[in-house]
C-alpha positions as CSV (number, residue, x, y, z in Angstrom):
1,M,210.9,347.4,41.0
2,E,210.8,351.1,41.9
3,D,212.7,353.5,39.7
4,T,215.0,355.5,42.1
5,S,216.8,357.5,39.4
6,R,214.8,360.6,40.3
7,L,214.7,360.0,44.1
8,L,217.0,361.2,46.8
9,N,219.1,358.6,48.8
10,M,218.5,359.3,52.5
11,K,222.2,358.7,53.2
12,D,223.5,361.5,51.1
13,M,220.5,363.8,50.6
14,P,220.9,367.5,51.5
15,L,219.7,368.7,54.9
16,C,216.1,369.9,54.8
17,W,213.6,371.5,57.3
18,R,212.2,368.1,58.1
19,H,215.6,367.0,59.5
20,I,215.6,370.1,61.7
21,C,212.1,369.2,63.1
22,I,213.3,365.7,63.8
23,L,216.4,367.1,65.5
24,L,214.4,369.4,67.8
25,I,211.8,366.8,68.8
26,T,214.3,364.1,69.5
27,S,216.6,366.4,71.5
28,V,214.1,367.4,74.2
29,G,215.1,364.4,76.3
30,Q,218.6,365.9,76.6
31,A,217.1,369.3,77.6
32,L,215.0,367.6,80.3
33,G,218.1,365.8,81.6
34,G,219.9,369.1,81.9
35,M,216.9,370.7,83.6
36,L,216.7,367.8,86.1
37,A,220.3,368.1,87.1
38,I,219.9,371.8,87.9
39,L,216.6,371.2,89.6
40,V,218.1,368.7,92.0
41,G,221.0,371.1,92.8
42,V,218.5,373.8,93.6
43,I,216.0,371.8,95.6
44,A,218.5,370.0,97.9
45,P,219.7,373.2,99.7
46,L,216.1,374.6,99.8
47,I,214.8,371.5,101.5
48,A,217.8,371.6,103.9
49,I,216.7,375.1,104.8
50,T,213.0,374.3,105.3
51,R,213.1,370.8,106.8
52,H,213.5,370.3,110.5
53,P,215.2,368.1,111.5
54,V,217.6,368.3,108.7
55,L,217.9,365.3,106.4
56,P,220.8,363.0,107.3
57,F,223.6,362.5,104.9
58,W,222.2,359.2,103.5
59,G,218.8,361.0,103.0
60,Q,220.5,363.8,101.1
61,G,222.3,361.2,99.0
62,V,219.0,359.4,98.2
63,L,217.4,362.7,97.2
64,C,220.2,363.9,95.0
65,A,220.8,360.5,93.4
66,S,217.2,359.3,92.8
67,G,216.8,361.0,89.4
68,L,220.2,359.6,88.3
69,I,219.3,356.1,89.5
70,G,216.1,356.4,87.5
71,I,218.1,357.4,84.4
72,M,220.4,354.4,84.8
73,F,217.5,351.9,85.0
74,G,215.4,353.7,82.4
75,S,218.3,353.5,79.9
76,L,218.7,349.8,80.3
77,L,214.9,349.0,80.4
78,F,213.8,351.1,77.5
79,G,216.8,350.4,75.4
80,W,216.2,346.6,75.7
81,L,212.4,346.9,75.2
82,S,212.7,349.2,72.2
83,D,215.2,346.8,70.4
84,K,212.6,344.1,70.9
85,F,209.2,345.9,70.4
86,G,210.1,349.0,68.4
87,Y,210.9,352.6,69.3
88,L,207.6,354.5,68.8
89,F,205.5,353.6,71.9
90,F,208.3,354.2,74.3
91,F,209.4,357.3,72.5
92,R,206.0,358.8,73.2
93,F,205.6,357.3,76.7
94,C,208.8,358.8,78.1
95,P,207.7,362.5,78.0
96,L,204.2,361.5,79.2
97,L,205.8,359.9,82.3
98,V,207.8,363.1,82.9
99,T,204.6,365.1,82.7
100,G,202.7,363.0,85.2
101,A,205.5,362.7,87.7
102,S,206.2,366.5,87.6
103,L,202.5,367.3,88.2
104,W,202.4,364.9,91.1
105,V,205.2,366.5,93.0
106,Y,203.9,370.0,92.0
107,F,200.6,369.3,93.8
108,F,201.9,367.1,96.6
109,P,205.3,368.5,97.6
110,T,206.5,366.1,100.3
111,V,210.0,364.7,100.4
112,T,208.8,361.1,99.9
113,V,206.7,362.1,96.9
114,L,209.7,364.1,95.6
115,V,212.1,361.1,95.8
116,I,209.6,358.9,94.0
117,C,208.8,361.4,91.3
118,L,212.5,362.2,90.7
119,L,213.0,358.4,90.2
120,L,210.1,358.3,87.7
121,I,211.3,361.3,85.8
122,G,214.8,359.8,85.7
123,I,213.5,356.6,84.3
124,A,211.7,358.5,81.5
125,I,214.8,360.6,80.7
126,G,216.9,357.5,80.7
127,G,214.6,356.0,78.1
128,S,215.0,359.2,76.1
129,Y,218.8,358.9,76.3
130,A,218.5,355.4,74.8
131,L,215.9,356.2,72.1
132,D,216.5,359.7,71.0
133,P,220.0,359.2,69.5
134,S,218.8,356.0,67.8
135,Y,216.0,357.8,65.9
136,L,218.3,360.7,65.1
137,S,221.3,358.8,63.9
138,E,219.2,356.5,61.7
139,I,217.3,359.3,59.8
140,M,220.0,361.9,59.4
141,P,222.3,362.0,56.3
142,E,225.7,360.5,56.9
143,K,227.4,363.8,56.3
144,W,225.4,365.5,59.1
145,R,225.0,362.6,61.5
146,R,227.8,363.5,63.9
147,T,227.0,367.2,63.9
148,M,223.3,366.5,64.6
149,L,224.1,364.1,67.5
150,G,226.4,366.8,68.9
151,I,223.7,369.5,68.7
152,S,221.3,367.1,70.3
153,K,223.6,366.5,73.2
154,A,224.2,370.3,73.5
155,M,220.5,370.7,74.3
156,S,221.3,369.5,77.8
157,G,223.2,372.8,78.2
158,V,220.1,374.7,77.0
159,G,218.1,372.8,79.6
160,N,220.5,373.9,82.3
161,I,220.2,377.5,81.4
162,I,216.4,377.4,81.1
163,M,216.0,375.8,84.5
164,I,218.5,378.2,86.1
165,G,216.5,381.2,84.7
166,V,213.2,379.8,85.8
167,A,214.5,378.9,89.3
168,Y,216.1,382.4,89.7
169,M,212.9,384.2,88.7
170,V,210.6,382.0,90.8
171,L,212.7,382.2,94.0
172,K,213.3,385.9,93.6
173,Q,209.6,386.6,93.1
174,T,208.4,384.4,96.0
175,G,211.2,384.8,98.4
176,E,210.2,381.6,100.1
177,P,212.3,378.4,100.1
178,T,209.1,376.4,100.6
179,D,208.1,377.2,97.0
180,W,210.6,374.8,95.5
181,H,207.8,372.6,94.2
182,K,206.7,375.4,91.8
183,L,209.9,374.8,89.8
184,F,208.3,371.6,88.4
185,W,205.7,373.3,86.3
186,V,208.3,374.1,83.5
187,L,209.3,370.5,83.4
188,A,205.7,369.4,83.1
189,L,205.0,371.9,80.4
190,L,207.9,371.1,78.2
191,A,207.4,367.3,78.6
192,A,203.6,367.7,77.7
193,L,204.5,369.7,74.5
194,T,207.0,367.0,73.6
195,F,204.5,364.3,74.0
196,L,202.1,366.1,71.7
197,A,204.8,366.8,69.1
198,R,205.8,363.1,69.0
199,F,202.4,362.1,67.6
200,W,203.9,363.2,64.3
201,F,206.5,360.4,64.5
202,V,206.1,356.9,63.2
203,E,208.1,353.8,63.8
204,S,211.8,354.0,63.0
205,P,212.4,353.0,59.3
206,A,215.8,351.5,60.2
207,W,214.3,349.3,62.9
208,L,211.5,348.1,60.5
209,L,214.1,347.4,57.8
210,A,216.2,345.4,60.3
211,H,213.2,343.3,61.1
212,G,212.3,342.5,57.5
213,K,209.5,345.1,57.0
214,Q,211.0,346.9,54.0
215,A,207.7,348.2,52.6
216,E,206.7,349.8,55.9
217,A,210.2,351.1,56.4
218,E,210.1,352.9,53.0
219,R,206.6,354.3,53.8
220,N,207.7,355.6,57.2
221,L,210.9,357.1,55.7
222,R,208.8,359.1,53.2
223,H,206.5,360.2,56.1
224,F,209.6,361.7,57.7
225,L,211.5,363.1,54.8
226,G,209.1,363.4,51.8
227,Q,207.9,361.3,48.9
228,D,211.0,361.9,46.9
229,V,213.3,360.0,49.3
230,Y,214.3,356.3,49.4
231,I,216.3,354.2,51.8
232,G,219.0,353.3,49.3
233,D,221.3,350.3,49.6
234,A,220.4,349.5,53.2
235,Q,218.6,346.2,52.2
236,P,218.2,343.0,54.2
237,T,221.0,340.6,53.3
238,K,218.7,337.5,53.2
239,K,215.2,336.7,52.1
240,H,213.9,336.4,55.6
241,S,216.6,338.6,57.2
242,A,214.6,340.2,60.0
243,V,217.2,340.6,62.7
244,S,216.0,339.0,65.9
245,P,216.2,341.3,69.0
246,V,219.5,341.0,70.8
247,A,219.0,339.3,74.1
248,R,220.6,341.1,77.1
249,R,222.9,338.1,77.7
250,E,224.3,338.6,74.2
251,L,224.9,342.3,74.7
252,F,227.0,341.3,77.7
253,S,228.9,338.5,75.9
254,R,232.6,338.3,75.7
255,K,232.8,339.8,72.2
256,N,231.1,342.9,73.4
257,I,233.1,343.5,76.6
258,K,235.5,346.0,75.0
259,R,232.6,347.9,73.5
260,I,230.8,348.0,76.8
261,I,234.0,349.3,78.6
262,L,234.8,351.9,75.9
263,S,231.3,353.3,75.6
264,G,230.3,353.0,79.3
265,V,233.3,353.5,81.6
266,P,234.5,356.9,80.2
267,W,230.8,358.0,80.2
268,G,230.8,357.1,83.9
269,C,234.0,359.1,84.4
270,E,232.5,362.0,82.5
271,G,229.4,361.8,84.9
272,M,231.7,362.7,87.8
273,G,232.2,366.1,86.2
274,V,228.9,366.7,84.5
275,Y,226.6,365.5,87.3
276,G,228.8,365.1,90.4
277,I,230.5,368.4,90.3
278,G,227.6,369.9,88.3
279,I,225.0,369.3,91.0
280,F,227.3,370.4,93.8
281,T,228.8,373.4,91.9
282,P,227.3,376.1,94.2
283,I,228.5,374.3,97.3
284,L,231.9,373.6,95.8
285,L,232.4,377.2,94.6
286,L,231.3,378.5,98.0
287,T,233.8,376.1,99.7
288,L,236.6,377.4,97.4
289,G,235.7,381.0,98.2
290,L,234.4,381.9,94.7
291,I,230.9,383.0,95.9
292,H,230.2,385.8,98.3
293,R,228.1,384.8,101.2
294,G,224.7,386.4,101.6
295,D,222.9,387.4,104.8
296,S,220.8,384.2,104.9
297,S,221.0,380.6,103.6
298,F,218.2,381.3,101.1
299,E,220.0,384.4,99.7
300,R,223.2,382.3,99.2
301,V,221.2,379.7,97.2
302,V,219.7,382.5,95.0
303,E,223.2,384.0,94.6
304,S,224.6,380.6,93.6
305,L,222.0,380.4,90.8
306,R,223.3,383.7,89.3
307,F,226.9,382.5,89.5
308,T,225.9,379.0,88.1
309,F,224.3,380.8,85.1
310,Y,227.7,382.3,84.2
311,I,229.3,378.9,84.6
312,N,226.8,377.3,82.3
313,L,227.5,379.9,79.6
314,F,230.9,378.3,79.4
315,V,229.2,374.9,79.2
316,M,227.5,376.2,76.1
317,F,230.8,377.6,74.7
318,G,232.2,374.1,75.2
319,F,229.4,372.6,73.2
320,V,229.9,375.1,70.4
321,L,233.7,374.4,70.4
322,G,233.0,370.7,70.4
323,L,230.5,370.9,67.5
324,S,233.2,372.8,65.5
325,L,235.7,370.0,66.2
326,I,233.4,367.0,65.9
327,R,233.5,366.9,62.1
328,R,237.2,367.7,61.8
329,Y,238.9,365.4,64.2
330,N,238.9,361.8,65.2
331,L,236.2,361.1,67.9
332,I,238.6,359.1,70.1
333,K,241.2,361.9,70.1
334,T,238.6,364.5,70.8
335,Q,237.4,362.5,73.8
336,F,240.9,361.8,75.1
337,W,242.1,365.4,75.0
338,G,238.8,366.6,76.5
339,F,239.4,364.4,79.5
340,V,243.1,365.5,79.8
341,L,242.4,369.2,79.5
342,S,239.4,369.1,81.9
343,A,241.6,367.4,84.5
344,A,244.2,370.1,83.8
345,G,241.6,372.8,84.5
346,L,240.8,371.2,87.9
347,A,244.5,371.0,88.6
348,V,244.8,374.8,88.1
349,T,241.9,375.4,90.4
350,W,243.4,373.0,93.0
351,M,246.8,374.6,92.9
352,G,245.3,378.1,93.1
353,Y,243.3,376.9,96.1
354,V,246.2,375.4,97.9
355,W,248.6,378.3,97.2
356,H,245.9,380.9,98.0
357,A,246.0,382.4,94.5
358,P,243.6,385.2,93.4
359,A,240.0,384.1,92.8
360,D,240.5,384.8,89.1
361,V,243.0,381.9,88.9
362,L,240.7,379.5,90.5
363,L,237.8,380.6,88.3
364,A,240.0,380.3,85.1
365,G,240.8,376.7,86.0
366,F,237.2,375.9,86.6
367,L,236.1,377.4,83.4
368,L,238.8,375.5,81.5
369,F,237.4,372.3,83.1
370,E,233.9,373.1,81.9
371,L,235.0,374.1,78.4
372,A,237.1,371.0,77.8
373,L,234.6,368.6,79.4
374,N,231.7,369.8,77.3
375,A,233.7,370.2,74.1
376,G,235.1,366.6,74.5
377,P,233.6,363.8,76.6
378,H,230.2,365.3,77.2
379,L,229.6,365.2,73.4
380,S,231.7,362.2,72.3
381,T,230.4,359.8,75.0
382,F,226.9,360.4,73.7
383,E,227.8,359.7,70.1
384,L,230.3,356.8,70.6
385,P,227.7,354.0,71.2
386,S,225.9,354.6,67.9
387,R,229.3,354.4,66.2
388,I,230.4,351.0,67.6
389,Y,227.1,349.0,67.9
390,S,225.3,347.4,65.0
391,L,221.7,348.4,64.1
392,S,220.1,345.3,65.7
393,E,221.7,346.0,69.1
394,R,222.1,349.8,68.9
395,A,219.4,350.9,71.3
396,G,220.3,348.2,73.8
397,G,224.0,349.1,73.6
398,E,223.3,352.8,74.0
399,G,221.1,352.0,77.0
400,I,224.0,350.0,78.6
401,A,226.4,352.8,78.0
402,S,224.0,355.5,79.3
403,A,223.3,353.3,82.4
404,L,227.0,353.0,83.1
405,G,227.4,356.7,82.6
406,K,224.7,357.4,85.2
407,L,226.2,354.8,87.6
408,G,229.3,356.9,87.6
409,A,227.2,360.0,88.3
410,I,225.3,358.2,91.1
411,I,228.5,357.2,92.8
412,A,229.8,360.8,92.5
413,T,226.6,362.2,94.0
414,F,227.0,360.0,97.0
415,V,230.7,360.4,97.4
416,I,231.1,364.2,96.9
417,P,229.3,365.2,100.2
418,L,231.6,362.7,102.1
419,L,234.7,364.1,100.4
420,L,233.6,367.7,101.3
421,G,233.3,366.6,104.9
422,W,236.6,364.7,104.9
423,G,238.8,367.2,103.1
424,G,236.8,370.1,101.7
425,G,236.8,371.3,98.1
426,G,240.5,370.4,97.6
427,L,239.9,366.7,98.1
428,V,236.9,366.8,95.7
429,L,239.2,368.3,93.1
430,I,241.9,365.7,93.5
431,V,239.5,362.8,93.2
432,A,237.7,364.4,90.2
433,M,241.1,364.8,88.5
434,A,241.9,361.1,89.0
435,V,238.5,360.0,87.7
436,L,238.8,362.2,84.5
437,L,242.3,361.0,83.8
438,C,241.0,357.4,84.2
439,G,238.4,358.1,81.5
440,G,241.2,359.5,79.2
441,I,243.4,356.4,79.7
442,I,240.6,354.0,78.9
443,T,239.6,356.0,75.8
444,C,243.2,355.9,74.5
445,W,243.7,352.3,75.3
446,L,240.5,350.8,73.7
447,G,239.3,353.5,71.3
448,S,241.3,352.6,68.2
449,Q,241.0,348.9,68.8
450,V,237.2,348.9,68.9
451,L,236.7,351.2,66.0
452,N,239.1,349.2,63.9
453,E,237.4,345.9,64.8
454,K,234.0,347.3,63.8
455,N,235.4,348.7,60.5
456,S,237.0,345.3,59.6
457,I,233.6,343.6,60.3
458,N,231.8,346.1,58.1
459,R,234.2,345.4,55.3
């Protein structure tokens, strides 16, 4: 038996540079997701400018939602496959798929190819959403796990800012709306570098341990963290205790219904704010009178990028605030109050719009919405599935939660253009407030129940 008296237990070891490398490599999927959201928001109006006849409403909906549809299916597919066959192959395949699809649309920029490639890119990013937090949460020390998951989620905001900067520079330089396909080179480059970096990774030690491969799990752990680290007391409970992959029908069994609702429905409600309002932010702000109109449609799109950049700075402030709270306060309370305060921010904007208040009032409410949403639900919904699902079903559970989150975003993407046509920005704000409050109510109703049930099982 190995002498562990001089070795470090992975659960309580100090943070080291290897943990930081793992964090960076496993967080690129979040950055790619943020970049994709901005990319769709920029491309849609540019295609509307250049395409004659203009795409019908259903065509615009398909274009804007294709990436989100891909994320939803990718989360389910890769989450289930990785629980069954292991993480490593799919962990490497996802960025490779993003690279190929991005290059395809770069060289063949038609609307049909664009929709197909956005779907493929979304599938790959959905796989990353299911796999990345699994790798990260299983390797990080317990003390730092929540913080590292929060930082990983915050990388989506970094992706937003990178894509906004690239789009602004490219469109300013070219001055042509037909050059929208050139924005895909940055997506292809980052995904290709990620694919190469992930060759350093090996199969998840926790997944191997759960499937009865303890010797290989110990070896892979030392590959990640060094020769002086051991897994600790996470031993199989029986002699042949490899945990069989959880079938999809078991994930949807009655005992898991509360966990599915808690981890998935608030994530869908959060998707209304992050993706629904996020994609249509320039149009919404223009409708509310917060962006000055330019001389042409193209100039207005470019101006909206500059304004969106400032909005996304508050997204980052929200992440920073959330990371400072995430280790101090209960996850459920943080998520609940994030929903409530983000809805309150939209209420301020709506009242300012109805009563013709100064633009500063409308902007203040919108910034409160972004700050609260990203400090609360945008971080907590990402972490919650890994907290409530057991190891053997973790990737599958995270995949289901992520898929439900993207379903909410898809619905929002289709509905918001209709709401703008029926009642303008005011109606969009009212519906968004109701959806966010719904997320807060479900969080408050089921949160403590599910966590208490999991804790009692663990005891």
